[in-house]
C-alpha positions, 0 to 999 in steps of 0.5 A: 509680069514675069513668072516661073512655072514648074510642070511635071508632064507625061512623056508623050511626043505631043505634050510640049506642043500642047503646053506651048499652044495653051501658053500662046492662046492665054497671051503669055510669051515663053522667055526661057525653057528647060526640059529634063526626063524624069524616069521612064514616063515623066518629064520635068519642064521649067519655064519662064513666061511673061504676060499682062494677064493673071497667071491663074488664067494660064495655070488653070488651063494647064492643069486641065491638060490630061498630060500635065501631072503637076503645075506650080508657080514659083515666086 
């Protein structure tokens, strides 16, 4: 299954590493990624992922990261 995620992140040097670690540990593969600065403190990350597991397993873990402000799945 393929999913598109939109994340709003706090701008920190290590935030992308944390997000990618969670994606990998939950058994998903990143197929496309686009990252843009949104003002002084925010970062927008659009990401396409593929995996056999339920996407809720990934989004629930991403929401728990303190640097993740918002996480949405698009159809």
